[in-house]
C-alpha positions, 0 to 999 in steps of 0.5 A: 597350454592345455590344448598344447598338452592334448596335442602332446597326448595324441602324439604319444597315444599315436606312438604307443598304438605303433608300438602296440602294433609292431608288438602284435605283428612280432616285428622288432623295433630295430628292424622297424626303423631300418625300414622306415629310415628307407621311406623317411625321405618320401614321408617328409616330402609327402607330409612336409606341410602337416609336419610344418603345421604341426610344430608351428601349432605346437609352438603357438600353444605352449608360447601362448601366441594366441588363446581360444577366445582372443580376438585377433587379425591374422594377415588379411582375416579378422575375428575370434579364434574358436579353435586350434588344432595340430593343423590350423587355427579356427577363425570366426569373422564378423559375418559369422564365417569360420576360416581355417587358417594353417598354423604355418600361414599363422606363424608367418603372418602378422598377427594383431591380438586386440584381446591382449592390449591393455588398452581397448582402443576401438578403430574405424576406417572409412573414406568420404568425397573430398568435397563433403568435408570442408572442417575436419574439426566440425565433422569430427564433432558431428560423429562424437555427437552421434555417440552421446548415448555412450560417452559415459562408456568412452574415456574422455578426450579419447576421441580422435579423427585421423586423415589417413590419406587425401586424394583429389576425389576422397579422404580417407579417415581413421576414427579412434576411441578408448572404451573404459576398462571393465566395459561388457563385451557385448556393450563394446560391440554395440558401440561399435555398431552403432558408431559404424552406422552413425558415420554411414548416415553421416557420410551419405548425408554429406555425400549427397549435399556435396553432389547435390 
């Protein structure tokens, strides 16, 4: 909301500066509007993308679709929102790359706001050779066992290993668990990072064993 007010202040300041300039040049407002109306079509064509970004940016700031600091997924991009300007949303991804996404693109994209969901569910997708997993339950137990140092921070019974897709060569899995409410953000990231590394290790070990 404060960013929306800030954007309005910028627009009002620009209008005030324009009126002040007209007064200094002794040009009447009616005459200025008549002149501008002749250029309106050309201005709209030239600045239509900026106008679209501006309107969408104003809507998002006041509707609070996303806020600065939110962990979100916008289309194919995922990360933390660093800033919301009149033209774009600045997103910092997991590789510390700062991505500038036009507001019009944000507005027309599917947005997932992970910060606002009531349940902090962590979801990890991965693939493994179909020959490397003979028992899904056993495989799930191995993953859970590798996370035992974080069991006190994870809701009991929330572990779930889903088979998303299977082909003749690979199985695509989705491993999910719920972090207990109130867990520190840094600890959440640590749990996710350690879990990913543990899964990678298991996948490599099982793949090598299956191939060998």
